[in-house]
N, C-alpha and C positions, 0 to 999 in steps of 0.2 A: 221562486228562484228556479231557473231551468237547468237542465244538464249542461247546456252551453255555458251558463254562468259559473257552474261548479268548476269547469275546466278553464274558464277565463277566455273563451273564444267566441266568435260571432256564429250565428246560425249558418252562415255561408262559408264557414271554414272548411278547407279540404281535409282529406284524411291525414295527410302529413302534418298539418298544423295541429290537428287534434291529438295525434300521436306524440308530437313534441311537447305540447302542453301537459298531457298526461304524464309523460316521463319526468318532466321537471317537477311537477307537483308530487308525484309518487316518491321521488327522491327526498323531497322536503318533509313529507308527512309519513314516510314508511315507519312502521312500528319498531324496526331495529334501530333506526336513527333517533327514535323518541321513546325509549323504553320507559314504561310507567305513565306515559302521557295519554290518557284515555281520549282527550279531545283530538289529538293527532291521529289516533287509531280510528276514530269515527270519521274524521275527514278523509283518511286514506280509503276507507270503505266507500264513502260517497264518491270519491274521485274514480275508484275502480268501477263502480256501477255506471257512472256517467260514461266512462271510456268504453265499457263493454257494450252499452247501447249504441253510442254514436259511431263506433268503429265497424259495426255490422250494418251493411246497407239496408237490409230489410227492416231491421229494428229501428234504424234511424228514420226511415220513411214513415213507419208507424208512429214513432215519437213526434216527428214534425207534424203529422196529421192531427195528433192529439192536442198540439199547441193551438192549432187553428180551430178545431172543432172537437170538444171533449168526447163526443160520441164516436169519433173516429179513432180513439185511442186503443190501447191494448185490451181494455176490458169492454169496450163498446161494440155495438154490432158492426161498425165499420171495419173492425179488425178482420172480420171474415171476408169482407170485400177486398181488402188489401191482400190477404192471403191468396185469394182467387187470382189476383193479378200476377202473382209469382208462382 
């Protein structure tokens, strides 16, 4: 499952679509709205992580690169090359 799947958007979604999807899901799974529901709390954390990565242009480029080539991801040697570009 990708971070795009977590938010229910396509890989080509723009920032506004990603933001809207995050807000809708965050309201649904927020711990205050689901007190005592550990599943909802975990889902909220997953949604927040996905949004944090996909809303940041540099992190999103790194993430997208890791989908195509695992060695280009955040922990691979390609991350240094991507950092060099920015």
